[in-house]
C-alpha positions in Angstrom: 17.9 -28.0 -30.7 14.9 -28.2 -33.1 13.6 -24.7 -34.4 10.2 -23.6 -35.8 9.3 -20.2 -37.4 6.0 -18.9 -38.8 6.4 -17.3 -42.2 4.5 -14.2 -41.3 6.2 -13.5 -38.0 7.4 -9.9 -37.6 10.7 -8.8 -36.1 10.2 -7.6 -32.5 10.6 -4.0 -31.6 12.9 -2.8 -28.8 11.3 -3.0 -25.4 11.7 -0.9 -22.4 11.0 -0.9 -18.7 12.6 -1.7 -15.3 13.8 -5.1 -16.4 15.4 -3.6 -19.5 17.4 -1.4 -17.4 18.9 -4.5 -15.7 19.9 -6.1 -19.0 21.2 -3.4 -21.5 22.8 -4.2 -23.9 25.0 -28.4 -59.1 23.9 -31.7 -57.8 22.0 -34.5 -59.5 18.3 -34.2 -59.2 16.9 -37.4 -57.5 13.5 -38.9 -57.8 12.9 -38.5 -61.5 11.7 -42.1 -61.7 8.1 -43.4 -61.8 7.3 -42.5 -58.2 7.7 -38.8 -58.9 4.7 -36.6 -58.1 5.2 -34.1 -57.4 5.5 -8.1 -29.9 4.7 -1.8 -25.6 6.2 -3.9 -22.9 9.1 -4.3 -20.6 12.0 -6.4 -21.7 11.8 -9.6 -19.8 13.7 -9.9 -16.5 14.3 -13.5 -17.3 16.5 -13.4 -20.3 18.8 -11.1 -22.1 18.0 -10.5 -25.8 20.1 -13.0 -27.8 22.0 -11.6 -30.7 20.9 -12.7 -34.2 22.8 -15.6 -35.6 25.8 -14.5 -37.6 27.5 -16.2 -40.6 30.4 -14.5 -42.4 29.5 -11.3 -40.6 26.0 -11.2 -41.9 22.8 -11.2 -40.0 20.8 -14.5 -40.4 18.2 -14.0 -43.2 14.6 -14.6 -42.4 13.5 -18.2 -43.0 11.0 -18.4 -45.8 8.2 -20.7 -46.6 6.7 -21.5 -43.2 7.8 -23.1 -40.0 11.3 -23.6 -38.6 11.5 -26.2 -35.8 14.5 -26.7 -33.6 15.1 -29.2 -30.9 17.9 -30.4 -28.6 18.2 -34.1 -29.2 18.5 -36.7 -26.5 22.1 -37.6 -25.7 24.1 -40.1 -27.9 21.8 -39.7 -31.0 24.0 -40.5 -34.0 23.3 -40.9 -37.7 25.3 -43.5 -39.6 23.2 -44.3 -42.7 20.3 -42.9 -44.8 17.8 -45.2 -43.1 19.0 -44.3 -39.6 18.7 -40.6 -40.6 15.1 -41.2 -41.7 14.4 -43.2 -38.6 15.8 -40.5 -36.2 14.1 -37.4 -37.6 10.5 -38.0 -36.4 11.8 -38.6 -32.9 13.9 -35.5 -33.0 10.9 -33.4 -34.1 8.2 -35.1 -32.0 6.0 -35.5 -35.1 6.1 -37.0 -38.6 7.4 -34.3 -41.0 5.5 -33.7 -44.2 6.2 -31.2 -47.0 9.3 -30.2 -45.1 13.1 -29.9 -45.3 14.9 -31.1 -42.2 18.5 -30.0 -41.7 20.5 -31.8 -39.0 23.8 -30.3 -37.8 26.2 -33.0 -36.6 29.6 -33.2 -34.9 32.2 -35.8 -34.3 32.6 -38.4 -33.1 30.2 -40.5 -35.0 28.0 -37.8 -36.6 26.3 -37.0 -33.2 23.3 -34.8 -33.6 23.7 -31.3 -32.3 20.9 -29.3 -33.8 17.8 -30.1 -35.9 16.1 -27.6 -38.1 12.7 -28.2 -39.9 11.2 -25.8 -42.4 8.0 -25.9 -44.4 8.9 -26.2 -48.1 8.3 -23.1 -50.1 6.3 -23.0 -53.3 8.3 -24.5 -56.1 7.7 -21.3 -58.1 9.6 -19.2 -55.5 13.3 -19.8 -56.0 14.2 -16.8 -53.9 12.2 -18.3 -51.0 14.2 -21.5 -51.4 17.5 -19.7 -51.3 16.4 -17.6 -48.3 15.4 -20.8 -46.4 18.7 -22.5 -47.2 20.6 -19.3 -46.2 18.8 -19.2 -42.9 19.7 -22.8 -42.1 23.3 -22.4 -43.1 23.6 -19.2 -41.0 22.2 -20.9 -37.9 24.7 -23.8 -38.4 27.6 -21.5 -39.0 26.7 -19.3 -36.0 26.9 -22.4 -33.8 30.2 -23.5 -35.3 28.8 -26.6 -36.9 30.8 -27.8 -39.9 28.9 -30.9 -41.0 25.2 -31.6 -41.7 22.8 -34.0 -43.2 19.3 -33.1 -44.5 16.1 -34.7 -45.8 13.4 -33.1 -47.9 9.9 -34.6 -47.6 7.8 -34.2 -50.7 7.8 -34.0 -54.4 11.0 -33.4 -56.4 9.8 -30.1 -57.7 9.4 -28.8 -54.2 12.4 -30.3 -52.5 15.1 -30.0 -55.2 15.4 -26.1 -55.3 15.9 -26.0 -51.6 18.3 -29.0 -51.6 20.4 -27.5 -54.4 20.6 -24.1 -52.7 21.4 -25.7 -49.4 24.4 -27.6 -50.8 25.7 -24.5 -52.6 25.4 -22.2 -49.6 26.7 -24.7 -47.2 29.8 -25.2 -49.3 30.4 -21.5 -49.4 30.2 -21.4 -45.6 32.6 -24.3 -45.1 29.9 -26.7 -44.0 30.0 -30.3 -45.5 26.6 -31.8 -46.3 27.5 -35.5 -45.9 24.0 -36.7 -46.8 21.1 -35.1 -48.5 17.9 -37.1 -49.2 14.5 -36.7 -50.6 11.8 -39.0 -49.2 8.4 -39.6 -50.6 5.9 -42.5 -50.5 8.2 -44.9 -48.6 11.2 -44.3 -50.9 14.2 -42.1 -50.7 16.7 -40.6 -53.2 20.1 -39.2 -52.6 21.5 -35.9 -53.9 25.0 -36.8 -53.0 25.2 -40.4 -54.3 25.5 -40.9 -58.1 25.9 -44.7 -58.0 22.8 -46.5 -59.5 23.8 -49.7 -57.7 23.0 -48.2 -54.3 20.9 -45.2 -55.3 18.7 -46.3 -58.2 16.7 -43.8 -60.2 13.4 -45.2 -59.0 14.4 -44.6 -55.4 15.3 -46.9 -52.5 12.4 -48.4 -50.4 12.7 -47.9 -46.6 10.8 -48.8 -43.5 11.8 -47.2 -40.2 9.3 -49.1 -38.1 11.3 -50.9 -35.4 14.6 -49.3 -36.5 17.1 -49.3 -33.5 17.5 -45.5 -33.8 13.7 -44.9 -33.6 13.5 -47.3 -30.6 16.3 -45.6 -28.8 14.5 -42.2 -29.0 11.2 -43.8 -28.0 12.8 -45.4 -25.0 14.2 -42.0 -24.0 10.6 -40.8 -23.7 10.1 -39.4 -27.2 6.5 -39.2 -28.5 5.9 -38.9 -32.2 2.7 -37.3 -33.3 1.1 -37.7 -36.7 2.2 -34.2 -37.8 2.8 -30.6 -36.6 -0.9 -29.8 -36.7 -1.5 -32.5 -34.1 1.1 -30.8 -31.9 -0.6 -27.4 -32.4 -3.9 -29.0 -31.4 -2.5 -29.7 -27.9 -2.5 -25.9 -27.4 -5.8 -25.2 -29.0 -8.2 -23.1 -26.8 -10.5 -25.2 -24.7 -14.0 -25.4 -26.1 -17.3 -26.8 -25.2 -18.3 -26.8 -21.5 -14.8 -26.1 -20.3 -14.5 -23.1 -22.6 -17.8 -21.7 -21.4 -16.8 -22.3 -17.8 -13.6 -20.4 -18.3 -15.4 -17.5 -19.9 -17.6 -17.3 -16.7 -14.6 -17.7 -14.4 -12.7 -15.0 -16.2 -15.6 -12.6 -15.9 -15.9 -13.4 -12.2 -12.2 -12.8 -11.6 -12.5 -9.3 -13.2 -15.6 -8.7 -11.2 -13.8 -9.6 -7.9 -11.1 -7.1 -8.7 -13.7 -4.3 -9.4 -15.6 -5.0 -6.2 -12.4 -5.0 -4.1 -11.3 -1.7 -5.6 -14.7 -0.3 -4.9 -14.6 -1.4 -1.2 -11.1 0.0 -0.8 -12.2 3.3 -2.4 -15.1 3.6 0.1 -12.6 3.0 2.9 -10.6 5.9 1.7 -7.8 3.8 0.1 -7.7 4.7 -3.5 -6.1 2.1 -5.7 -6.5 1.3 -9.4 -7.5 -2.2 -10.6 -4.2 -2.4 -12.3 -2.2 -1.6 -9.2 -4.2 -4.1 -7.1 -3.9 -6.9 -9.6 -0.1 -6.3 -9.9 0.2 -6.5 -6.1 -1.8 -9.7 -5.7 -0.9 -11.5 -8.9 2.5 -12.8 -7.8 0.8 -14.7 -5.0 -1.3 -16.5 -7.6 1.8 -17.2 -9.7 3.8 -18.6 -6.8 0.9 -20.8 -5.8 0.4 -22.2 -9.3 4.1 -22.8 -9.8 4.4 -24.6 -6.4 1.3 -26.8 -7.2 2.6 -27.9 -10.6 6.1 -28.6 -9.2 4.4 -30.9 -6.7 2.5 -32.7 -9.4 -0.8 -30.9 -8.8 -3.0 -28.6 -10.9 -5.0 -25.5 -10.2 -8.8 -25.2 -10.3 -10.5 -23.4 -13.1 -11.3 -20.5 -10.8 -7.6 -20.2 -9.7 -6.5 -20.4 -13.3 -9.0 -17.7 -14.3 -7.6 -15.3 -11.6 -4.0 -16.2 -12.7 -4.9 -15.5 -16.3 -6.4 -12.1 -15.5 -3.5 -11.2 -13.3 -1.0 -12.1 -16.0 -2.2 -9.2 -18.2 -0.2 -7.0 -15.8 3.4 -7.0 -17.1 4.7 -7.0 -13.5 2.9 -10.2 -12.8 4.0 -11.8 -16.0 7.6 -10.8 -15.3 7.3 -12.3 -11.8 6.2 -15.6 -13.5 9.0 -15.4 -16.0 11.6 -15.0 -13.2 10.3 -18.3 -11.6 11.1 -20.4 -14.7 14.0 -22.4 -13.2 15.1 -24.8 -15.9 15.4 -27.6 -13.3 11.6 -27.6 -13.1 10.8 -27.1 -16.8 8.7 -30.3 -17.1 6.3 -29.0 -14.4 6.4 -25.5 -16.0 5.5 -26.9 -19.4 2.5 -28.6 -17.9 1.5 -25.4 -16.1 1.7 -23.0 -19.0 0.3 -25.4 -21.5 -2.7 -25.9 -19.3 -3.2 -22.1 -18.7 -2.7 -21.3 -22.4 -5.5 -23.7 -23.3 -7.8 -22.2 -20.7 -7.1 -18.5 -21.5 -9.9 -16.7 -23.3 -9.3 -14.3 -26.2 -7.6 -11.1 -25.0 -5.8 -13.1 -22.3 -3.7 -15.6 -24.3 -0.5 -13.6 -25.0 1.0 -13.7 -21.6 0.6 -17.4 -20.7 1.4 -18.5 -24.3 4.6 -16.4 -24.2 5.6 -17.9 -20.9 5.0 -21.4 -22.4 7.2 -20.4 -25.4 10.0 -19.5 -23.1 9.9 -22.7 -21.1 9.6 -24.7 -24.4 12.8 -22.9 -25.6 14.5 -23.8 -22.3 13.5 -27.4 -23.1 14.9 -27.2 -26.6 11.5 -27.7 -28.2 11.3 -25.0 -30.8 8.2 -26.5 -32.5 6.2 -26.2 -29.3 7.7 -22.7 -28.6 6.7 -21.4 -31.9 3.2 -22.8 -31.8 2.8 -21.1 -28.5 4.2 -17.8 -30.0 1.7 -18.2 -32.9 -1.1 -18.3 -30.3 0.4 -15.3 -28.4 0.8 -13.1 -31.5 -2.6 -14.1 -32.9 -4.1 -12.8 -29.6 -1.9 -9.7 -29.5 0.3 -9.1 -32.6 2.3 -6.4 -30.7 3.0 -8.3 -27.6 6.7 -7.5 -27.2 7.7 -10.6 -25.1 6.4 -12.9 -27.9 8.1 -10.8 -30.5 11.4 -10.9 -28.7 11.2 -14.6 -28.2 10.4 -15.1 -31.9 13.5 -13.2 -32.9 15.5 -15.4 -30.6 14.2 -18.6 -32.1 14.4 -17.3 -35.6 18.1 -16.6 -35.0 18.7 -20.1 -33.8 19.6 -19.0 -30.3 20.3 -22.1 -28.2 18.3 -22.9 -25.1 21.4 -22.0 -23.0 20.4 -18.4 -23.6 17.0 -19.0 -22.0 18.2 -18.1 -18.6 16.6 -16.2 -15.7 19.2 -13.8 -14.2 16.6 -12.0 -12.0 14.8 -13.5 -9.1 11.2 -12.6 -8.3 12.4 -10.4 -5.5 14.7 -8.5 -7.9 11.8 -8.1 -10.3 9.6 -6.7 -7.5 12.4 -4.3 -6.5 12.9 -3.1 -10.1 9.2 -2.3 -10.5 9.0 -0.7 -7.1 11.9 1.6 -8.0 10.4 2.4 -11.3 7.0 3.1 -9.8 8.5 5.4 -7.3 9.7 7.8 -10.0 7.1 7.3 -12.7 3.4 8.0 -12.4 1.5 4.7 -12.4 0.0 3.8 -15.7 -2.1 0.9 -16.8 0.1 -1.4 -18.8 -0.8 -4.0 -21.3 1.9 -5.8 -23.3 
């Protein structure tokens, strides 16, 4: 698994609702040579809230200094040398790391990769942030029973070394052996664990990972390496230009259709609120979109706009969540990535949170957290996004991203709740 966390993310608050009722519960400093430079909504029906990672009985500390990216690697990825480690990391992350510390938890036989963690490096003048970052990585590894790790810091010695030193110290205290710890910069690497100048010279060791067998193996498994994390974030940026303008019009039209339908029903003596009508019809739009994407199709802008409007109702969003069968996660990633890009301000939180859940299922923490960034920028109190962020922050594995309720069970839970509680317009 590869994990990503935003520095300013807040802890989620407890959620409530019908679905909640169903789920209670001192090394040498390398690189001194000439190259030195330095989330009020229902708890999701689709997943139980994972417990925070634990290490030595303590809650995992917040990661400091930016993003934490975690990813499940392709099978049979192993690391046997410094260059193979440097070659594998971009493929594991899906992008070239920069100004980062990447921690890879391994297991026997052959140092097979089990989890990959990437963090933005904190400011060199913040030693507490460096210690907190290292503590978070160690707690995630310890919580998953990992006893060996390797790591690479990408950047200047002044930024990497405080984190590297704290990582070694805290890993040793937790019984985790750091078998390799490198710093990479400008095509050279230095080792924090090797003191032999014959193989680890003070000026660093040149490396070139282009064409390395490990990198080729990941590429052949379908891995795509982007230039950096910003390029990954750009894939979820809001659609602009003519498409953005078309979606603004389509969204307004979808809202207008609901209002006109409510008015007609009211004139016919059938009083129904826009919220209740949307919640009743929305699951049909969800089921249609899911079916289309599983069959390799897409939805029109007009259908997408109606889906986006409907997803503001928590019941509709929970219906969509309950349809996220991991077997179809590739199709679901296409669907919710597309809808997240099309969603206009005020409507982003729900599709972006659904995308985050599917990305977590897929083991892609970087994409999950970029989606959560978009969700929480749209609505900082959106409880689904806050819950998922805590799960990712704690290093919860994708195996916890399960969907124990079916859409039928979601509908029954809401029907039962609505039978005893006066209807209220809900926005989460």
